[in-house]
ZAZAKOL-604973 format. One record per residue: x, y, z of N, C-alpha, C in turn. Coordinates in steps of 0.001 Angstrom, whole numbers, padded with zeros to 6 digits, always signed. Example, Ala and Ser with C-alpha at 12.3 -4.5 7.8 and 13.67 -1.06 7.14 Angstrom:
<atoms>
+013190-005690+007800+012300-004500+007800+013200-003300+007800;+012850-002250+007080+013670-001060+007140+012900+000030+007870;
</atoms>
This chain:
<atoms>
+139122-144430+033025+139243-143924+031669+137870-143961+030999;+137548-142920+030281+136254-142837+029604+136180-143859+028474;+134958-144259+028058+134819-145134+026891+135465-144511+025655;+135855-145354+024701+136606-144879+023543+135876-143773+022797;+134556-143859+022700+133797-142839+021980+133920-141464+022631;+134276-141438+023932+134384-140168+024644+135818-139646+024732;+136765-140343+024125+138129-139835+024086+138170-138569+023222;+139253-137855+023320+139457-136670+022491+139840-137123+021081;+138912-136991+020150+139160-137385+018765+139334-136167+017856;+139749-135050+018447+140035-133863+017640+141281-134109+016806;+141195-133896+015518+142329-134137+014620+143466-133181+014958;+144668-133735+015094+145832-132911+015393+146772-133599+016358;+147859-132894+016671+148896-133432+017544+148887-132703+018881;+149054-133467+019943+149060-132895+021293+150304-133375+022033;+151096-132429+022547+152232-132784+023386+151732-133087+024787;+151951-134340+025235+151470-134754+026551+152506-134458+027626;+153777-134831+027371+154812-134590+028369+156180-134611+027701;+157058-133755+028188+158453-133744+027748+159236-134673+028662;+159632-135821+028151+160327-136822+028970+161765-136440+029256;+162267-135435+028567+163638-134993+028810+163746-134070+030010;+162599-133622+030533+162622-132749+031702+163210-133489+032900;+164201-132904+033509+164895-133561+034617+164021-133579+035866;+163998-134718+036524+163347-134848+037824+164433-135243+038807;+164684-134395+039769+165799-134614+040697+165643-135893+041516;+164430-136415+041596+164203-137629+042384+164471-138908+041594;+164620-138814+040264+164730-139993+039410+166181-140227+039015;+166695-141434+039320+168046-141811+038916+168051-142372+037504;+167106-143254+037198+166945-143735+035832+165533-144264+035616;+165171-144383+034328+163807-144694+033911+163830-145910+032990;+162869-146811+033188+162754-147982+032327+161833-147669+031138;+161445-148696+030390+160686-148490+029151+159330-147837+029420;+158851-147100+028437+157590-146374+028558+156405-147247+028163;+155247-146929+028756+153990-147601+028434+152921-146525+028271;+152222-146542+027139+151196-145537+026869+149823-146066+027240;+148984-145219+027811+147617-145605+028144+146807-145765+026861;+145727-146572+026899+144936-146776+025679+144423-145486+025060;+144011-144506+025875+143487-143256+025316+144580-142273+024923;+145843-142631+025203+146954-141784+024805+147226-140595+025696;+146474-140456+026784+146625-139275+027632+147735-139441+028665;+148255-140656+028829+149306-140897+029818+150425-141728+029203;+151626-141497+029719+152738-142393+029452+153401-142668+030797;+153651-143938+031079+154147-144320+032399+155403-145165+032260;+156197-145200+033325+157406-146022+033344+157794-146315+034785;+158430-147463+034966+159064-147760+036247+160329-146918+036347;+160543-146301+037509+161743-145486+037714+162431-145885+039013;+163726-145708+039016+164490-145875+040253+164803-144492+040787;+164533-144299+042058+164721-142982+042655+166158-142821+043146;+166510-141609+043471+167863-141329+043945+168144-141935+045315;+167094-142284+046066+167320-142962+047348+167244-144481+047200;+167404-144971+045953+167546-146393+045639+166293-147216+045920;+165141-146610+045769+163875-147338+045777+163254-147224+044384;+162143-147942+044189+161472-147940+042883+160052-147427+043037;+159589-146762+041984+158206-146327+041935+157803-146195+040469;+156671-145550+040214+156163-145384+038856+155975-143908+038565;+156407-143493+037392+156199-142116+036949+155115-142118+035877;+154067-141324+036092+152978-141170+035134+153016-139736+034618;+153257-139589+033330+153561-138270+032747+154736-137667+033518;+154548-136589+034238+155677-136008+034985+155501-136129+036499;+154605-137036+036937+154301-137177+038362+154681-138567+038856;+155333-138637+040019+155701-139909+040625+154610-140392+041568;+154406-141722+041585+153559-142277+042633+154159-141933+043994;+153302-141690+044961+153797-141428+046315+154403-142682+046933;+153857-143841+046623+154351-145104+047182+155683-145475+046541;+156598-145988+047352+157884-146475+046857+158087-147914+047326;+158845-148685+046523+158948-150122+046756+160390-150582+046596;+160648-151817+047076+161969-152410+046874+162188-152737+045399;+161112-153077+044696+161195-153345+043265+159819-153195+042640;+159785-152737+041392+158559-152627+040604+158850-153185+039215;+157953-154017+038697+158153-154496+037334+156815-154866+036702;+156875-155225+035419+155728-155648+034618+154603-154617+034664;+154962-153396+034320+153987-152304+034249+153072-152538+033049;+151750-152472+033248+150790-152700+032178+149538-151858+032404;+149006-151302+031297+147688-150665+031350+146622-151707+031034;+145556-151705+031809+144422-152579+031527+143603-151979+030378;+142750-152776+029728+141922-152224+028650+141037-151058+029078;+140679-150987+030363+139867-149863+030830+140714-148705+031356;+142033-148774+031127+142894-147627+031410+143541-147597+032771;+143327-148615+033602+143991-148647+034899+145437-149096+034730;+146313-148523+035556+147739-148828+035457+148105-149854+036528;+148660-150980+036103+149007-152051+037027+150509-152268+037052;+150994-152735+038196+152410-153064+038347+152546-154152+039395;+153562-154960+039264+153911-155942+040281+154969-155323+041171;+154728-155287+042479+155586-154532+043389+156029-155415+044552;+157206-155082+045091+157744-155805+046236+158046-154834+047362;+157421-155108+048508+157733-154329+049719+157997-155290+050880;+158696-156375+050562+158900-157474+051488+158192-158710+050982;+156951-158561+050539+156198-159568+049790+155870-158977+048422;+155511-159867+047486+155087-159400+046164+153581-159221+046126;+153151-158113+045519+151731-157798+045387+151474-157220+043996;+150217-157219+043603+149825-156502+042399+149246-155162+042816;+149701-154108+042162+149292-152743+042494+148486-152185+041324;+147313-151620+041617+146431-151057+040598+146218-149577+040894;+146690-148734+039970+146595-147279+040178+147089-146897+041575;+148266-147422+041919+149006-147116+043141+148414-147777+044383;+147303-148510+044248+146717-149190+045403+147031-150679+045315;+147813-151182+046261+148236-152585+046231+147155-153487+046808;+147040-154685+046226+146178-155685+046830+146649-155961+048250;+145713-156308+049096+145998-156379+050535+147033-157437+050882;+146902-158632+050328+147782-159736+050688+149041-159750+049829;+150158-160148+050440+151408-160309+049714+151808-161774+049667;+152669-162120+048691+153026-163514+048474+154499-163630+048133;+154972-164891+048038+156374-165117+047703+156745-164555+046355;+155812-164666+045380+156047-164096+044060+154725-164018+043316;+154563-162993+042488+153425-162880+041581+153948-162477+040208;+153243-162919+039151+153678-162595+037790+152519-162799+036818;+152746-162418+035556+151818-162738+034465+150448-162079+034671;+150405-160757+034727+149142-160037+034886+148230-160288+033684;+146966-160624+033965+145970-160910+032942+144761-160005+033147;+144100-159642+032039+142932-158766+032090+141754-159418+031387;+140557-159166+031897+139359-159534+031143+139273-158635+029916;+138385-158978+029007+138312-158255+027738+138040-156769+027938;+137189-156416+028892+136893-155007+029135+137797-154392+030199;+138679-155194+030800+139607-154667+031793+139070-154574+033196;+137820-154938+033399+137218-154771+034729+137732-155783+035748;+138265-156909+035271+138782-157959+036157+140270-158152+035865;+141058-158257+036944+142507-158428+036822+142918-159668+037598;+143775-160480+036996+144272-161687+037649+145769-161789+037432;+146417-162628+038215+147834-162902+038000+148175-164262+038593;+149352-164752+038239+149846-166023+038779+150532-165767+040108;+150535-166790+040978+151097-166612+042311+151886-167844+042721;+152954-167607+043442+153729-168665+044086+153887-168298+045546;+153574-169253+046429+153718-169000+047851+154058-170312+048556;+155153-170324+049298+155609-171522+050010+155739-172714+049066;+156277-172454+047858+156513-173470+046838+155219-174116+046345;+154113-173398+046430+152832-173822+045881+152374-172753+044898;+151627-173175+043837+151342-172274+042727+149846-172232+042434;+149399-171065+041978+148002-170911+041605+147751-169552+040992;+146549-169017+041228+146170-167729+040644+145450-166868+041679;+145500-165557+041426+144758-164571+042209+143886-163788+041245;+142645-163537+041615+141739-162721+040799+141152-161617+041665;+141430-160379+041259+140962-159218+042033+141267-159362+043517;+142467-159841+043809+142941-159931+045180+142589-161200+045909;+141745-162063+045312+141322-163302+045967+142117-164477+045406;+142803-165205+046264+143634-166325+045842+142797-167592+045729;+143229-168501+044862+142562-169786+044728+142434-170495+046085;+141384-171282+046279+141259-172030+047535+142282-173152+047656;+142817-173612+046507+143833-174663+046498+145021-174203+045670;+146221-174454+046183+147437-174228+045423+148074-175579+045121;+149004-175596+044150+149507-176857+043623+151023-176858+043553;+151585-178070+043510+153042-178216+043448+153613-177676+042144;+152790-177603+041119+153198-177066+039820+151956-176520+039144;+152072-175372+038523+150969-174807+037748+151556-173947+036637;+150924-173989+035476+151397-173193+034332+150263-173016+033332;+150541-172316+032232+149519-172056+031203+148275-171412+031819;+148470-170313+032542+147389-169637+033257+146511-168848+032289;+145194-168902+032498+144269-168155+031644+143159-167535+032484;+142624-166434+031964+141466-165742+032533+140410-165668+031438;+139177-165986+031756+138120-165947+030745+137889-164521+030262;+137323-164400+029076+137116-163076+028470+136251-162186+029352;+135257-162768+030029+134394-161964+030899+134949-161813+032307;+136084-162468+032585+136713-162342+033895+136094-163209+034977;+135113-164026+034627+134414-164806+035658+135226-166000+036140;+136115-166530+035284+136791-167772+035639+138283-167711+035301;+139047-168484+036065+140473-168671+035820+140747-170159+035673;+141850-170500+035001+142213-171902+034844+143709-172019+034610;+144240-173212+034878+145655-173484+034638+145867-174992+034598;+146941-175393+033931+147390-176786+034005+148127-176961+035323;+147798-178020+036071+148350-178177+037416+148810-179612+037656;+149719-179759+038602+150145-181073+039089+149375-181353+040367;+148602-182424+040367+147704-182695+041492+148294-183646+042523;+149373-184350+042169+149981-185294+043097+151496-185083+043116;+152148-185339+044261+153606-185193+044313+154273-186225+043405;+155430-185842+042853+156134-186722+041925+157626-186646+042197;+158207-187760+042622+159639-187807+042865+160408-187943+041559;+161721-187715+041630+162538-187718+040423+162543-189071+039722;+162460-190150+040446+162570-191479+039842+161226-192185+039691;+160121-191494+039946+158813-192147+039925+158231-192164+038514;+158899-192903+037632+158478-192912+036233+157136-193617+036054;+156841-194623+036845+155572-195323+036693+154412-194452+037174;+154659-193686+038212+153627-192754+038673+153376-191673+037627;+154447-191202+036981+154290-190223+035890+153441-190821+034774;+153692-192053+034391+152947-192700+033312+151483-192911+033678;+151177-193004+034960+149789-193124+035392+149056-191783+035317;+149814-190680+035386+149229-189359+035264+149105-188624+036574;+149751-187454+036639+149653-186620+037844+149259-185182+037504;+148879-184934+036238+148543-183576+035811+147068-183469+035429;+146513-182297+035671+145110-182052+035344+144928-180555+035065;+143687-180111+035034+143347-178695+034883+142610-178249+036133;+142992-177123+036686+142257-176514+037797+141462-175330+037271;+140195-175284+037606+139313-174183+037220+138892-173466+038494;+139267-172206+038589+139017-171425+039807+139591-172134+041034;+140690-172861+040823+141375-173523+041923+140919-174938+042212;+139874-175403+041519+139363-176759+041758+139789-177664+040600;+140543-178739+040878+141039-179586+039788+139967-180521+039244;+140123-180840+037944+139301-181910+037396+139530-183198+038190;+138566-184090+038145+138693-185352+038867+139688-186295+038192;+139916-186111+036898+140771-187031+036155+142163-186448+035951;+143178-187289+036074+144563-186902+035794+145014-187449+034446;+146079-186825+033901+146631-187226+032615+148154-187250+032711;+148776-187867+031708+150240-187894+031664+150781-186481+031499;+150162-185695+030610+150506-184268+030453+149242-183494+030124;+149245-182214+030463+148147-181301+030144+148760-179972+029705;+148214-179389+028619+148707-178094+028152+147542-177180+027768;+147798-175903+027802+146993-174807+027237+145489-174916+027489;+145045-174840+028739+143601-174763+028964+143010-173526+028286;+141794-173680+027783+141068-172606+027098+139656-172574+027654;+139166-171385+027977+137831-171232+028563+136862-170786+027468;+135701-171425+027391+134710-171096+026365+134159-169690+026576;+133633-169063+025496+133026-167731+025650+131912-167704+026690;+131184-168808+026831+130110-168859+027823+130632-169015+029243;+131909-169420+029363+132504-169631+030671+132136-170958+031311;+131337-171775+030627+130849-173022+031216+131737-174215+030886;+132659-174071+029928+133483-175190+029495+134955-174781+029473;+135803-175726+029838+137252-175539+029749+137834-176745+029016;+138607-176472+027965+139223-177538+027180+140735-177402+027232;+141433-178524+026995+142892-178510+027017+143429-179668+026193;+144690-179538+025742+145399-180666+025158+145767-181624+026285;+145613-182915+026054+146025-183887+027057+146763-185049+026385;+147650-185647+027138+148398-186829+026719+147908-188001+027559;+147359-188999+026895+146746-190116+027603+147773-191159+028045;+148786-191364+027221+149870-192300+027521+151092-191811+026749;+152074-192641+026577+153293-192174+025911+153095-191883+024434;+151985-192344+023841+151852-192244+022387+150542-191603+021916;+149542-191452+022775+148235-190975+022334+147890-189623+022967;+147361-188729+022117+146977-187388+022534+145538-187127+022096;+144855-186278+022838+143513-185883+022453+143153-184577+023165;+141894-184182+023070+141393-182979+023743+140442-183408+024862;+140574-182771+026012+139649-182994+027130+138858-181719+027384;+137580-181883+027690+136718-180743+028026+135999-181050+029333;+136179-180192+030294+135607-180393+031629+135962-181776+032186;+137151-182242+031845+137654-183507+032359+137344-184720+031508;+136424-184604+030538+136052-185725+029671+136782-185603+028337;+137352-186701+027855+138141-186661+026626+137291-186981+025401;+137791-186510+024252+137233-186990+022989+137402-188512+022921;+136517-189157+022199+136658-190596+022005+137835-190923+021088;+138162-189991+020201+139219-190199+019223+140568-189764+019788;+141624-190480+019408+142975-190110+019808+143829-189882+018565;+144948-189152+018764+145799-188754+017648+147258-188892+018064;+148136-188859+017065+149564-188937+017378+150084-187622+017952;+149306-186528+017781+149648-185242+018386+148466-184303+018206;+148318-183337+019103+147304-182294+018980+147930-180967+019405;+147272-179874+019039+147678-178553+019514+146520-177907+020265;+146746-176680+020687+145793-175946+021542+144402-175885+020921;+143355-176213+021682+141983-176153+021163+141446-174723+021165;+140329-174535+020490+139586-173271+020574+138103-173579+020497;+137287-172683+021055+135843-172854+021074+135177-172048+019966;+134095-172583+019453+133221-171829+018562+132625-170676+019373;+132522-169468+018791+132062-168315+019582+130605-168381+020027;+129783-169227+019372+128367-169274+019729+127919-170624+020281;+128752-171639+020110+128424-172963+020645+129609-173426+021481;+129502-174604+022024+130621-175165+022772+131430-176159+021941;+131279-176105+020611+132083-176952+019737+133560-176585+019888;+134418-177590+019842+135851-177393+020049+136607-177811+018800;+137460-176936+018297+138329-177238+017157+139765-177323+017636;+140508-178279+017087+141918-178423+017453+142691-179028+016282;+143911-178552+016029+144769-179213+015043+145143-180610+015533;+145123-181584+014604+145437-182970+014966+146384-183549+013925;+147201-184487+014367+148177-185134+013485+147797-186597+013270;+147680-186960+011994+147344-188329+011613+148209-188740+010432;+148813-189890+010508+149612-190377+009387+150751-189462+009003;+151293-188727+009962+152429-187856+009690+152074-186493+009151;+150774-186196+008935+150347-184884+008436+149324-184283+009397;+149159-182961+009289+148263-182240+010191+146969-181832+009487;+145865-181948+010219+144572-181460+009766+143861-180787+010926;+142538-180752+010885+141757-180115+011947+140598-181022+012319;+140349-181123+013608+139201-181883+014099+138291-180966+014900;+136998-181216+014816+135997-180519+015627+135239-181570+016417;+135290-181437+017725+134666-182412+018629+135084-183839+018281;+136360-183985+017908+136929-185296+017644+136835-185761+016210;+135982-185136+015398+135796-185551+014002+136666-184695+013082;+137418-185358+012215+138326-184637+011315+137515-183866+010278;+137724-182536+010229+137009-181680+009275+137938-181082+008228;+139236-181009+008526+140233-180642+007521+141090-181871+007267;+141161-182291+006028+141973-183447+005673+143416-183251+006131;+144019-184227+006786+145430-184099+007186+146351-184040+005950;+146662-182828+005534+147468-182626+004334+148580-181599+004527;+148669-181023+005724+149633-179963+005973+150817-180493+006786;+151950-179827+006609+153112-180146+007436+152942-179591+008848;+152092-178570+009001+151792-178016+010320+150491-177227+010243;+149724-177251+011334+148511-176442+011502+148484-175979+012947;+148304-174671+013151+148178-174209+014535+147611-172793+014585;+147396-172316+015809+146850-170974+016083+145515-170759+015364;+144701-171809+015345+143407-171698+014682+142448-170856+015504;+141442-170338+014840+140385-169599+015515+139188-169507+014584;+138022-169349+015170+136828-169068+014388+136728-167563+014158;+136134-167184+013043+135793-165782+012861+134708-165425+013880;+134532-164132+014188+133639-163751+015291+132228-164315+015211;+131698-164490+014001+130351-165045+013867+130347-166573+013862;+131535-167159+013820+131636-168603+013823+131395-169250+012482;+131334-168453+011399+131017-169022+010097+132236-169558+009350;+133451-169209+009805+134655-169721+009161+135676-170118+010223;+136444-171156+009905+137521-171613+010777+138836-171363+010046;+139739-170613+010678+140987-170219+010031+142157-170675+010889;+143325-170768+010278+144511-171223+011009+145761-170840+010238;+146892-170894+010922+148194-170780+010278+148632-172183+009874;+149125-172322+008643+149448-173649+008135+150770-173634+007373;+151320-174830+007238+152495-175066+006396+152055-176017+005280;+151646-175474+004103+151115-176329+003039+152192-177107+002297;+153400-176585+002289+154537-177296+001716+155746-177029+002591;+156668-177946+002616+157761-177864+003577+158526-176546+003416;+158632-175795+004532+159374-174541+004523+158597-173332+004059;+157279-173457+003818+156455-172310+003407+155237-172234+004328;+154896-170991+004714+153838-170763+005702+152802-169795+005155;+151538-170003+005528+150478-169094+005101+149253-169282+006001;+148124-168740+005566+146841-168841+006271+145952-169809+005504;+145173-170600+006221+144151-171443+005604+142785-171039+006134;+141819-170994+005233+140431-170672+005584+139579-171885+005237;+138948-172458+006249+138147-173672+006057+138927-174748+005307;+140203-174862+005647+141038-175912+005084+141712-175591+003773;+141429-174405+003187+142024-174008+001919+143125-172971+002155;+144343-173317+001745+145488-172430+001984+145495-171258+001020;+145921-170094+001528+146140-168940+000657+147290-169217-000311;+147299-168449-001397+148366-168589-002397+149669-167958-001920;+149582-166838-001205+150780-166118-000756+151391-166849+000428;+152678-167183+000340+153349-167909+001413+154627-167190+001825;+155148-167552+002997+156368-166969+003545+157322-168090+003943;+158618-167845+003752+159613-168877+004000+160123-168940+005419;+160008-167828+006189+160539-167822+007559+159474-168180+008583;+158363-167460+008568+157291-167739+009531+156075-166885+009225;+154960-167210+009889+153760-166384+009855+153163-166409+011259;+152585-165298+011710+152108-165204+013092+151004-164165+013199;+150474-164008+014417+149517-162953+014766+148301-162936+013854;+147671-164084+013721+146452-164209+012927+145345-163350+013531;+144706-162532+012704+143739-161540+013174+142563-161471+012218;+141364-161256+012742+140197-161043+011887+139577-159688+012184;+138868-159152+011210+138099-157933+011448+136926-158263+012367;+136372-157265+013042+135279-157540+013987+134099-158268+013368;+133823-158041+012073+132712-158731+011429+133133-160058+010799;+134447-160392+010901+134935-161647+010356+135093-161664+008855;+134834-160526+008227+134891-160470+006762+136312-160525+006236;+137268-159998+007021+138648-159895+006552+139595-160589+007527;+140735-161017+007000+141727-161765+007774+143104-161194+007473;+143943-161094+008505+145307-160588+008316+146255-161335+009239;+147549-161247+008918+148588-161879+009734+149908-161173+009453;+150918-161517+010242+152277-161006+010046+153100-162099+009374;+153788-161750+008278+154617-162711+007569+156071-162288+007549;+156973-163284+007512+158408-163023+007506+159075-163805+006378;+159851-163104+005572+160557-163701+004441+161955-163106+004361;+162979-163967+004370+164369-163504+004282+164687-162449+005345;+164247-162745+006590+164522-161897+007758+163835-160532+007684;+162862-160380+006811+162107-159124+006707+160627-159434+006903;+159908-158440+007432+158528-158639+007856+157570-157762+007064;+156327-158246+006929+155269-157437+006346+153923-157950+006848;+152852-157289+006420+151489-157693+006757+150847-158313+005529;+150181-159438+005729+149380-160034+004670+147916-159923+005073;+147097-159354+004183+145669-159180+004453+144887-159723+003272;+144002-160656+003542+143152-161250+002495+143982-161791+001339;+145072-162488+001700+145942-163177+000738+146762-162212-000123;+146894-160965+000319+147711-160011-000418+148664-159323+000552;+149966-159422+000287+150966-158825+001165+151129-157342+000875;+151402-156568+001924+151746-155165+001712+152986-155061+000831;+153134-153970+000080+154237-153884-000881+155614-153760-000254;+155699-153211+000966+157005-152980+001573+157281-153983+002685;+158557-154368+002817+159016-155222+003906+159695-154347+004953;+159635-154782+006228+160137-153978+007335+161077-154802+008217;+161800-154095+009090+162668-154780+010047+161835-155565+011065;+160611-155081+011310+159699-155768+012235+158293-155238+012005;+157301-156109+012163+155891-155710+012150+155208-156284+013376;+154260-155550+013916+153483-156014+015055+152087-156449+014597;+151328-156983+015504+150019-157562+015179+149122-156552+014468;+148517-156946+013347+147637-156008+012629+146379-155680+013429;+145866-154476+013193+144672-153976+013887+143664-153550+012830;+142469-154086+012879+141417-153710+011940+140577-152569+012502;+140069-151732+011623+139077-150738+012024+137783-151465+012377;+136920-150855+013193+135691-151537+013612+134829-152022+012447;+134805-151268+011328+134007-151701+010179+134772-152633+009245;+136044-152893+009560+136840-153807+008769+137393-153233+007477;+137129-151958+007204+137571-151382+005935+139074-151149+005882;+139706-150964+007041+141132-150644+007071+141858-151573+008034;+143143-151799+007748+144000-152566+008637+145300-151793+008826;+145750-151694+010066+146946-150912+010390+147869-151738+011270;+149130-151324+011328+150090-152020+012182+151251-151101+012513;+151828-151329+013667+153090-150706+014040+154212-151448+013337;+155196-150689+012794+156333-151301+012105+157627-150627+012539;+158715-151360+012357+160056-150820+012605+160820-150789+011302;+161497-149660+011071+162297-149487+009873+163512-148638+010213;+164705-149214+010062+165961-148494+010333+165974-147911+011739;+165562-148734+012714+165570-148382+014135+164624-147236+014482;+163680-146967+013606+162605-146022+013871+161271-146742+013715;+160229-146178+014337+158928-146824+014342+157889-145892+013741;+156902-146483+013083+155783-145699+012585+154562-146597+012461;+153478-146032+011954+152236-146751+011737+151984-146834+010231;+151575-147998+009786+151231-148196+008377+149764-148587+008296;+149020-147939+007399+147592-148224+007212+147372-148665+005778;+146827-149839+005597+146554-150394+004265+147790-150344+003373;+148949-150563+003995+150194-150574+003242+150835-149219+003048;+150193-148137+003512+150715-146775+003353+151282-146285+004686;+152588-145944+004739+153189-145502+006001+152796-144079+006366;+152663-143834+007667+152421-142483+008176+153670-141640+007959;+153501-140353+007844+154610-139455+007489+155619-139276+008611;+155202-139427+009863+156116-139217+010994+156723-140536+011458;+157982-140463+011945+158639-141606+012556+158924-141296+014023;+159017-142345+014847+159129-142190+016287+160279-143031+016820;+160832-142593+017948+161811-143437+018639+161112-144571+019382;+159859-144353+019760+158983-145375+020312+157569-145067+019850;+156766-146110+019618+155334-145888+019404+154578-147157+019764;+153263-147053+019781+152420-148154+020237+151399-148500+019165;+150718-149630+019361+149748-150078+018368+148712-148987+018093;+148305-148842+016851+147290-147826+016525+145912-148232+017032;+145037-147242+017227+143660-147480+017660+142729-146674+016761;+141759-147334+016157+140795-146658+015294+139630-146102+016109;+139043-145019+015629+137798-144515+016206+136676-145490+015869;+135545-145356+016538+134444-146293+016355+133924-146306+014922;+133990-145169+014221+133513-145131+012838+134597-145505+011830;+135828-145726+012318+136908-146147+011446+137526-145053+010604;+137085-143820+010770+137593-142725+009941+138824-142043+010526;+139045-142222+011837+140178-141591+012511+141047-142668+013147;+142316-142320+013361+143235-143255+013981+144056-142526+015039;+144200-143147+016205+144988-142583+017301+146393-143170+017236;+147377-142280+017199+148786-142670+017133+149475-142122+018373;+150163-143000+019112+150860-142610+020335+152344-142874+020144;+153155-141838+020306+154571-142031+020047+155454-141012+020737;+156762-141271+020661+157769-140391+021256+158694-139899+020153;+158837-138572+020073+159762-137929+019135+160649-136992+019941;+161961-137170+019827+162915-136295+020533+162581-136185+022022;+162324-137331+022644+162028-137404+024081+160737-136714+024485;+159883-136435+023522+158585-135842+023806+157485-136825+023434;+156650-137155+024409+155533-138068+024138+154372-137253+023594;+153892-137686+022424+152807-136959+021767+151662-137905+021435;+150507-137294+021360+149269-138012+021037+148720-137390+019760;+148549-138208+018715+148134-137693+017410+146831-138373+016998;+145875-137580+016575+144680-138099+015922+144742-137680+014465;+144711-138659+013569+144849-138388+012141+143678-139000+011388;+143291-138367+010297+142281-138962+009422+142909-140125+008659;+142218-141232+008623+142736-142392+007903+142936-142056+006433;+142047-141265+005877+142161-140887+004460+143425-140093+004186;+143924-139339+005190+145159-138574+005011+146356-139509+004872;+146366-140597+005636+147474-141541+005544+147376-142369+004268;+146163-142818+003959+146004-143703+002810+145998-142974+001470;+145840-141659+001562+145816-140888+000313+144479-140997-000375;
</atoms>
């Protein structure tokens, strides 16, 4: 797939394929997946001879399998699927990785899509595969699989020693660790969760449980000196190897960086924290009062709160703006810079900022139909299916991919037309 700047950004609507056109080889079709550039729509299909394959626009892959699932487009536009032809393999643009295994799942992509990884199980041992190469060591248990943004490294929480059902003392001594590219840390812990790889790729951090009562963060196998009654998933500063993590002290939650408390423990909950892209602000989802949720910036909670939940914390590329999805009384909306959109919806998806940060858009559901909303203004067309919007590099145009009356269409619209 060409770089985004080279996509067709001509304003207007283009019919890509009529999905209602009968194909005598297809018995039924699963959910659709649109390519990032909008030029393709793909789905897993079952053929009339009771095998499975993939249909891209109106063309079937030549290869057929016993089963196909977890169809996904990579950020660079390659189409991936997990396929079974006796063994499970990952298939990329119809070309399967050479080796097959007992099971594969959880396809992961590097930020640019050039590297693809997935989880693997073989002979009751677990690990990861990256671009067809399996870890040198597999483990009795592995979970929380991650791929670094540049695709150079993989990691997971793993069980390094066998553990019988009644071996409670062995469990208390610790049998879990983190494996990086298949090599475990030298130290074990009672529990390990959510490994995170630094932007530089040189550090891996995770939540760890030291004993039945103490929790902290470990980085490259070494723990913070400080312990807490609970911690959540860590994150790295984008320019340094500083680590921030929500921590619980005295029954309340705050934030610690490299073990030192930087947000006073005053919240009922703190999680899903992240630094803005330049690293100048630390933001998180918080519960400032019981039953109310919002965003906090450098420890200061926004005024606008939600009673059901808040999720999908997002920043603009320059870090100037912040948005999230909020839910109140079973209805959803987008909150951006402490101001909620005026309308509530049946569902909202993760907000998307334009490259310059001037606009924020999201896919929404309303009365079993889907559309795109930009800066709180809904697009005029509704779809039976649609996908997250994509802004042009200058932020003036928006790509909308959707299905109307069984026809998949690709629309490029001026943002000013939607926003008025």
